[in-house]
N, C-alpha and C positions, 0 to 999 in steps of 0.2 A: 504494500500499500503506500502511495506517494506520501512523503513527509509533508505535514501541513506548512512548515516554514518554506518548503521549496514551491508549494502552491502559492503562498502569499507572495513570494518573490516574483513568481511568473506573471500572476495577476498585476503586480505593481509595474513590472516591466512593460506589460500589454497596455496598462493605463498610461504610462509614460509616453510609449510610442504613439498612441492614439492622440495624446495631447499635442506631442511633437508634430505630428502630420497636419493638425489644424491650425492654419494661420490666424494671427491677430489681423483683423481687417479695419482699416479706416476708409471712410468714403468723402468724396469731394463732389459737389454738385453746384450748377449754377445759381440755384436758389438756396444754397447751404449759409452758414454762419460760422465765423471762425471762433464764436464764443460757445458754440455747442460742442459735444463731445466728439463728434465725427465718427461715432460707432454705428450709426444707422444711415441706411442708404437714401432714405427720404426723411424730410421732416415729419415729426409726429403731428397728430391731430391739433393738439394744442400750441404748435410751433415753439415748444420749450427745448427741444432737442432735435438733432438731425445731423446731416453731413457738415463738413467744413465748406467754405467758400473758396478756399485757395490751396494751391499745392504747397506753398510756404508754411502754412499752419499744419497741413498733414505732415510735412517733413519734420516739423517741430514735435509733433506727437509721436512719430517714429523714434526720435531721439529720446524722448522722455521714457518710452517703453524700453528702449535699449538700455537706458540708465539702470533700469530695475533688473538687468541682467537676464531677462527672459531668453529661453533657448528656442523659441518657436519662431517659425517663418513669419514675416510681417507683409501684408498686402496693402497698397493704397488703391482703392478702386475709384476712377474718376468717370463721373456721370456724363451723358450725353450733353454736347454744347460747345461753344467756344470760350477758351480761357485766354484773355489778352494779358501777357505777362509784362509788367512795367520794368523788370529787371531779370537777369538770368537766374535759374534755379541752380545753386552751387552746392555740390556735395563734396564733403570732405572726409578724411578717414573715419570720424565719429559716425558718419552715416552708413557705414559698411555693414553688410550682412555677413554670414558664414556659409561654408559649403552646405551643411545640412539646414541652415536657416537663412535662406536668401532674402533680400528685400525687394519687393516687386511694385512697380508703379505701372498699373494697367488700365487701359481704357475698358469700361464696362461694356461698350459696344464697339468694337474695332471699326475704325473708319468715320465714327460718329462723335468722336472727341478730338477737337482741334486745339492745339496750343499755338498761339499767335504771338509773334513779335511785333505786332503792329499796333497803331492807334486808330481807331474808327473815326472816320470824318463824317459829320453830319451838319444839319443847318444850311443845306445849300440854297443859295437865292440866285435867280437869273439875272445876268448881266445884259445879255443880248440874246438872240433867238436860240442858239446852241451853246453859248458861253455862260458857265455856271461858276459861281464863287463860294467858298466856304472859309471860315475863320480858323486858322490853327495858331494860336497866340504863342504857344510854347515853341514853336518852329523859329522864333526870333533868337533864340539862344544859339550862342556858337557851339554848344555841345551836341546839337542835334541837326543833321543834314540828311533828311531822307532822300534817297535816290530811286526809290520804288513805290508805286502806288498800284494796289490791286483794285480793280473794279469789278465786282462780281467775282468770276474766276479766272480772270486774266489780267495781266499787267497793262495798264495804260502806258502811253508812250511819253517819256518825258520830252517836252518841246524840243525838236531837233530840225537841223537843216544839213542836207536835204530831207524832205519827209521819207518816212518809212514807206518801202514799196511792198505792199501786201501781195502783190501778184508775183513779185520776184524778191522774196524776202532775204535771200543770200547774195544774189548777183546785182540787186538794183538798190537804189537809194544812197549812191556813193558820190563823193567828189574825189579828185585824184590829185596829190600833191605835185607841185611844181618844183624845179630844181632851185635850191636855196641859194646858189652862187651865181656868177656870171656864165654866160653861154660858152666862153672859151676855157671854162674850168670843168666842163661836164666830161669826166673820165676818171680813169684810175691809173696809178702807177703800175707799170708791167704789163700794160695792153698796148695802146698807141697805134702807130701806122708802121707797116712792114713792107720789104720789097721795094724800097726806094733806090733802085739802082741803074736807072736809065737816064741819059741826059735829056733835060727837059722836064723831068718829073717835078711836080709842083704841089706845094700845100699852102693854104691861105687861111688865115684867122682874122676876123673883124674883131678888133679889141678897143677898149676905152682906156686911154692913157689917164691916169689920175693927176699927174702933175708933169710939167715940162721939165726936162733935163736930160742928162747923160745916164744911159742904163747900161750896166754890164749884162751881157747875156750869156747865161749858162745853159747848156743843152744836155739832156740825159738821153743817151744813145747806146746802141750796141752795133758791133762791126767784127767781121772776120773776113776780111778781103784778101785778096793775093795781088801779087804784080804792084803796078804803079798805085793801086788804091789802098795798099796797106795802111796809109795815112790818108784820110779824106780831106786833110787841110788843103784849102785852095780849090778844091773840087765841088763846093756847094757855097751857097750865099743866102743872105737875107736881104729883103728890100721892103721898105716902107712906102706904102702907096705906090707911086710911079717914080720914087726917087732912085738914086744909084745903088746898084748892087754892092753889098758889103761881104767880101769873101770870109768865110769862117776858118779859123786855125785850131790847132791843138786837137785834132781828131784821129788819133791812132787807133788801131784795132784794140778791142777790148777783151779779146780772148774767146769770143763765142757771140753768136747771133742773139742769144738770150742774156748775155752778161752786160747788163745796163750799168752805165756810170755816169757821173756828171763831169762836164769839162767847161771851163770858160772860154768861149769861142770868139767873142767880139764884143765891141762897145757901139751903141747907137744913140744918136740924139733924137729924142721923141718930143713932140709937142702935145700939150694937154688937149684931149679930145679924142674922138673916134678915129681910127686909122685902120688900114688893111696891111697886116704883116705876112709877107710871103717867104717861104723857104724854097729854094730852087737848087736841084742837081745839075751842076754845069757840065762836068766832065765825065760822069758815069762813075761807077764804083757804088757800092750799096752800104746801106745802113738801116737800122730800125730805130725809128724816132719815138721816144716816150713822152718827153715833156720839155718845154722851155721855161726858164725862170729869168725874168728882166727885173733888175734890182738896182737901185740907186747907192746902196750901202756897200763901199768897197771891202768892207771887213765880213761881209755875210758870204758864207759857203754852204751850198746846199748839201754837200756830202755829210756835213755835221748838223746843219739846220733842219734838214728833212730825214725822217728815218722811222722805224718802227712800221714798216710797210706790212699791212695784214692782206691776207688772200681776199678779203671782202671789200677792200678799198681803202679802210682806215689808215691813217698814217700820222705822225707826229710832225709839227711844224713850228719852228721858232721864227717869230717875225723879225726883220731887221731892226737894228736900233735906230737907224736913221733912214729917212726917205722912204720910198714906196716900193711895193714888190707886185709884179704881174706875173702869175703862175699860170701857165698855159698847158693844156693837156693836148697832145698831138691828135688824139681821135676826135678833139672837138673840133677839128677844121671844118670851116664853111665850105671849102672846095678841095678836091684832091684830084689831080691830073696825073696821069700815068697808066699804062696798059696792065702793069702787073702790081701796081700798088694796092695793098690791102689795108683797109681802115677797120679798127675794132669797133663794134656797136658801143657808143658811149654808156658807161654804167657809172654815173657820178656818185661820189661819196655823199653821205648824209649829214644831217644834223640832228642832235638830241634836243636842242633847245629853241629850235625854228621851224616852223612849217611855212613854206612858201606856197601861196595859192594863186591859181590862174586868174586872169582878169575876168571880173564879173562872177566868180564862184561864190564869194561871201558877201552878202549884203552889208550896207553900212549900218550896223545895229546901234541903237542909242545906248545900250549898256550890255556889258559882257561880264559883269561881275558874277562870279559862281558858275560860268560856263566852263565845260569840260570837253575835250577833244578825245574821240574814239577813233583808234588808227590801227591798222595793221602795218606796222613799220618794217624796214629793212627787207628780208626775204619773204615776209608774210607767214612766218611760222607761229607768230603770237599776235595777239592785240594787246593794245595798252591804252590805258585811260589817264590823261593828264589835265591837271587844271590850267586853264587859260589865264596867263598874267595880263595880256592885252593884245590887241590886234592893231597893226600898223597897215593902215589901208593904202597909204602912199606907196609904201615899200612892197605891199601885198605879202606881209608876214604876219604869222601868228606866233606870239612870243610866249615860251613855256618856261616853267621854273628850271633852275639848274640842278634839280635834285634827282635827276635820271629816271623819271616817270615813263620814259619811252626809249626804245632802241633808236638807231639811226633812222631818220625819216628821209626816204629817198624818193627820187622821181617816180611818179606813177603809184606810190602807196595810197591805198583807198582809205578813206575817212569821213566821219561826219562829226558835226558839233551839236551837243545838246545842253539843255537848260539855259535857254535864251528866251526872254520874254517876247522879243519881236518874232520869234520863230514859232510862236504858238498860233498855228493857223490851219490845223487839220483835226477831223474828228479822232478822238480818243487820245488826244494830246493833253499834257497837264504841265503847269508851271507853278512853283511855289516861291513867292515873294518872300525872302527870310527877313527883309527889312520891316514888312509890315504884317507878316503872318497870313498873307491872303494866298489861298489855294485856287488856281484857276483851272477849269476842265472844259473841253469842248466835247459835247456829247454827239453821238452819231444821229440823233434826232433831236426834237425839241424837248424831250424829256430830261429830268435830272439823272445824274449817275446812277447805274444799277447798284443796288445795295448788296453787301457792304462795300463801302469805299474805304480801304486801309492803307495808311501810310506806314512803311516800315520804320521801326523805332530801334530795335535791337539787331545786333549782328550774330548774336548767339542766344540760344534759349536754355541749354542744360550744359553745366560745366562740372566735370569730375576732376578734382584738384587733389591729388596725393602728394606725398613726400617720399619718393622712392629712395632718396639719399638717406632718410631716416628709417627706411623699411616700413614706412606708414603709407599703406595704399588705400585707394577706394576700391573696394572689392565686393564681389557678389550682390551688385545691384542690377536689377532687370527693368527694362522699358518696353512694355508690350501693347501694341494696338493703337498707338496714338497716331494722329495726323499733325504734322508740324507744318506751319505757314509763316509767311511774312517776316523772314529775316532779310537784312540788308546786306550790302557788300561794302568794303572799304577800298579807297584808292590806294595802290601799292606800287612801289617801285621794283617789287620782285614779280612782275608780270609773267615770268616763265613758270612761276610756282604760287600762283594766288591761293590762299588757304583759309579763307573764311568757312565757318561751318555752323550748322544747328547745334550739334553736340560735339563738345570738346572733352576728350579723355586724356588726361595728363596724370601719369602715375596711377593708372587704373589696372586692374587685373580680375579676371574671371567674371567679367560683366557682359550683359546681353542686350542687345536691341533687336526686337523681332516683331514681325508683322506690323510695322509702322509704315507711315506713308509720309514723304517729304515732298511738299508740292509748292511751287511759286516762293522758293527760297533763294536768297542771294548768293549763298556760297555752296559748300559741299553739304552732305548730310552729316557726315562723322569725320572728325579730325583726330588721329591718334598721334601721341607724342609722349615723351619723358618715360620711356621704357614700359609703355602700356603693353600688356601681354594677356594671352588667353582670353581676349575679347571676342565675342561672337555677333556678327552683324549679318543676320539671316532672315530671309523671306520677308524683306522690305520692297518698298516701291520708291523710287526717286524720280520724279518727273517735273518738267519744266523747271530746271534748277539753273541758278545764275552761274555755277561752277560745275562740280561734278558729284561723284557719288560719296567715295571714300578716299581720304588723303592720309598718307603716312609720313611723318617728318622726323628729323633728328639727325644725329651722327652715330658713330659706331657705339658710343657709350649709351646714348639716350634713345636709340631708335626702337620702334615697336617691332615686337617678335611673337611668333606663335599664335597669330591671330587667325580667325576664320571669317571670311567674307564670302558667303555662299547663298545660293537660292534667291537672289535679289533680282527685281526688274529695274532697270535704269533707262530712262528714255528722255529725249529732248534735253540734253544737258549743254552747259556752256552758252546759256542764253546772255551772259554778260561777259565774263572772261573766257577766252577761247583756247589758251595753252593749258588745258584740263584733261581729265580722263574719268571714266567710270570709277576705275581704281588706279590711284596715283601713289605709287610707292616711291616718294623722293629718296627716302632711305627706309629700309625695313628688311628683316631677314626672317626666314623660317615661317612665312606666312603662307596660307593657303586661300587661293581666289579661285572659286569653283562654282559651276552651274549657275552663273549669273547670265541673265539676258540684257545686254547693253546695246541699244540702238540709238542712231541719230546724235552723233557727237561732232564737234567741230574739230577735234584732234583725236587723241588716242582713245581707245575703249580701256585698254590696260597698258601701264607703263611701269617699268621697274628700273630705276636709275642708280648706278653707282657713279657719283660725282668725282670722287678721288679716294685715296686710300684710307681717309678718315670718315667717308660717307659711303658705306656699301650697301648694296642690296643683293645678298646671297642667299641660295638654297630656298627660294620661293617656288611654290608650285601653282602654275596657272593651268587649269583643266577644266573641260566639259562647259565652256563659255559659248554663248551664242551672240556673236558680235557682228552687227550689220550697220551699213551707212555710217561709217566712221570718216574722219578727216574731211568733213564736209566743207570747211572754211579755211584750212591751212594746207601746207605741203611740206615735202621732205620728211615724210612720217609713215607710220604703220599703224594698223589697227592694235596690234600688240608691239610695243617697242622697249628695247632695253639699251641701257646705257653702261659701258664697262671700262671707264676711264682709269681704273686701278690696274688694268691690263692683268687680272688674275682670273682664273677659272672660277665661275660663279657658282656652279652646282644648280643653277635655275633650270626649272623643267616646265616646258610649254607643250601640252599634250592634249588632244582630243577636242580642240576647239574649232567651231565653225566661224568662218569669217567671209562675209559677203560684201562687196562693194565698198572698198576703201577708195575714196573719191579724190580728194584734193583740189585746192584752189589757189589762184595767184593773180594779182594784178599787174599789168605790165606797164613799162614806162610811158607808153602812148595812151595810157588810160583805159584799158579794157580788163575785163575779168575773164579769166580762163578757167574752165572746169570741164572734165577732170584734168588733174595736174599732179605728177611726180609723188606717187605714194607706192606703199607695198602693203602686203598683208601682215607679215612678220619682219620686223625691222631690228636686226642685232646692230646697233649703232656704236661707234666710237670703241672699237676694241672689245666689245662684248665677246666673251670667251667661255668655254666650259659650259655651253648652254645645250640642253637636250630639246630638241624640236621634233615632236613625234606624233604621228596620227591626226594631224590637222587637216581640216579642208578649207582651202582658200580660193575664193572665186572672184573674179572681176576686180582687178586692181589696174593700175597703170603701169608700172615698172616692175612688176613681178610679185610672186607670191612670197618671196623671201628677198632680203637684201643683207648681205654681210659686209659690214663696214670696218675692215681691219682686225677682225677677232681671230682667234685661233681655237682649236680644240672643240669646235661645236659639231654636233651630230644632227643631221637632217635625215629622218628615217620615216618610212610608212606614211608619207603625207600625200595630199592629192592638191595639186596646183591647176587651176582652170582659168583660162582666158585673161591673161594679161594683155594690155593692148600694145605696149611697146616692146618689152622683153619679159620673158617668163621667170628668169632667176637672174639677180643682179649681184655682182661681186665687186667690192670696191676696196681693193688693198691699199692701205696707206704707206706702208713701209715693210721692212723685213718681218715684222711681227706676225703677219697673217700667214699661219701654217697649221697643218695638221687636222683641218676640218674634213668631215665625211658627209657624202651625199649619196645614200643608198636605199634601194628598194622604195622609191617615190614615183608617183604618178603625175605627169606634165602633160596637159592636154590645152591646145589653143586653136583659134579660128582664124587669125589673120596672118596670111602668108607673108606679109611685109613686116611682121614683127621678128624679133630676134629670139632665139631658144635661150641662150646663155649670154650675158654680157658681163664684161670685166675690164677694169682699167689697166690690166696688163695680162700677159699671156705666160705666166710662170706656172710650171707643173706642180711645185710644192705647195701651192695655196691650199690644195685638198690632197690628203693622203689616200683617199679612196673616193671614187665617184663610179658607182656601178650598180648592176641589177635594177636599173630603173625602166619605166615604160613610158614612152613618148608617143604622141599623136597629134598631128596637125590635120584638122578637119578640112576635107575637101582637097588636100594636096599631100604629096610625099615629101616630108622635110629632108629625106635622103637625096632628092633631086634638086634641091635649091643650091644654086651655084655662087651665091654671094654669101658674105660673111655672116653667120648666125651663131657663132660660137667664139671664144677668145682666140681659137686657132684658124678660124675661117670657116669652112663648111662643116656640115656634120661628119663628114668621112674625115676631115682633117683632125677633128676633135677626137675621133676614135683612134686614128693613127697616132695621136699624141699620147695615147695610153689610158684614156678614159671610156667608160661604158663598154668594156669588153664583152659583157654578158647581158647588156641591156636589150631591150627589144623596141621596135616601133610597131605599134598594134592599137587597135581600138580597146580601150579598157572595159568597155560594155558596162557603163553606168546604168542604173536602173531607170531614172528619169531625169537627165540633166536639165531639161527645159523647166522642170519644177524644183530644181536646186536639190535633187535627190541623187547624191553622189555614191550611194552604196552600190557595189559591184554585183552584177549577176554571177551566178554559180560557176559558170565556165569562163569567167574573165581571165585573160593570160596573165594578168598581174599576180594571181595566186601562185603561178608556177615559178615567179621569180622570189617567193617568200613573203609577199605582201599579206599583211593580216587584216581582217576586217575591223572597221572603226565603228565603235558602239555609239552611233549617232542619236539612238534613243535616249541616251543619258545627258545629252548636251542641253544646256538652257536651264532656266528656273524650273521648268516643269520636270526636269529629270533629278531634282534635288530631294532627298529624303533626309529627314532629321535622324 
């Protein structure tokens, strides 16, 4: 017979286990009261008790319970409605739960509980037929500059010029930057004019001389002549207008046609004003001309005063101490005469502090205080948002702060200007006058704005702030079922990595965000930093966001690790800042990014960056993600992108992802928007090494399913690459480092016979240690019969002779339904005989995720 004491012990344990399983619950409701107990879901009949009114009061109640050292889980159940937060909800280590007793903040009805970082605007009055006004007196404070206004379920447009083009939202509604310098400066060092080696060859520039006087002429050139022309002295000359020819001296060979050097070649007397400067080849003999420098200061020497030449055109310039300087780029010539003369397309350098605009592009507005420039600077990889200091209409220049809000602004960069009262002229536009606190809105009809109208007030809603250095974490907190809305974004000089977010986790571990929705927020949904680890962000929806989904930041000491980002749907991202991603691992290691559906992004879907040896992203797993319509507004990019500037093997794994339509966009110097343009499916950028790329399906890119930019020891196996328009595979060796890569058992299919199969910057055999057992298929033609260069070694036959693809085949892979993007293989596909393994496409995307 069982001992009575044992029975009592078992009953006690059972009682404790039952009690432990039942959480303590607090309730929050829009009709609650912070003076009540918060233990009832609804107010009682006498309205003497009921739920709390605010999350802050519920948080305080949780702390009070924790102080009693209860071992039970705690839940805060939030009732249906909208909760406008006046300040972020901050959690510190004292708010933590434990593994057996977590603390959960839960929406009573998922999708019906909205946490808003905005301020409701009401009291609208009609100003004109469709123009409405409301008072927002607190906006007069310097502490609050709202940049987003939600009207109903969509953002209104901050008054802008040109107007937003609803029919062409990506390609329309732009102005294009003019060159900020003089026309004779339009070029970059290292390009210039070549093949000037025939008598009579002539170049002419129309220049404006700033001051009369004698100018020393320096010429930057390269030459490698033989015979009498080993020194071009006396064989060429300069002429001002129709004046006498001035022969040039001191022009010996430089050691090569690309070995540019400066030489002082003449002195000229110039008069203030416009003139035509001509360079003439008198006696033959060649040179390549890069630039001319005309200077009054006899001590100024361009060999020391100009330097730091960058490949993108930037350089260092020390101005002369006295007198004036005219710097003339050869390719900026107004006239080039010569049957073999080649003139590079001018690619002028840019400015970070000045935007030059074309005549008539910007109206003469009465007031531009608070105006902001939105621009895709430089190469169009990013956008930047910069406050405008002033506009010089006579010089056609927009002046920006010297604080680095933008990359170089170059000729043809697309832009618009917003937050100008005089630009308020189109339906759904708004403007807030911070001096008066008046909000103006133009409705689409004569009715007032659709309710609710909400101005963003906060840039974050929930902050978890631990102290990892003291081993004090915010842990075992859960947020389930909420809808987050109405957070703002901040202007940043770090436009390559903007990182606003609804939820900030700093020094957090074992926390969960699940079944939440992030909609119409100005930043990311979640930001992880300061050693946050074992955080799960699962089964959430991020839609119509100003930036991206999840961002991980830090260095090797502080980076997030061992986090799970899975089963989420992220769509229509980057509505404000563009250099963003669904999941952006700026630095982070040992994280798993899986089963996400990420569609419609201006740049990456997923990015893993190693910036240097102190900021590495290693051993991450990116798998089973459904990635579509990426890189819609930028270029030189991939749907999945990695960076490897530490030049170390990363151990990152990219497998079983579906990538469709990596698009790309750029604006040209003559003011045209081109799309698609310069993208890949998977881009291993800047020495990315030791990466496994396995079992991915990539279709419809511009420059290939993959691009390898200088990395080594990467494995590409069992992938399917379909229909890139320019080349199918792109290799970009930077130096000796790129070796030991492998490309095996892949399927490459394309439809354009004019496209290349494999493109490379060189034809070295050791870039890949193995390239074999692949299947190739060119629809409608036989790639084996194409006689032009389609591989780094020439034809496909030349490629095989070089030692590659000895066991590969050219055959139809027999996809199930490629017209429906079903790239599964039929049972008798010849790819299986090469060792190709089926790809589990049924597991890809959010629908394939299981808790």
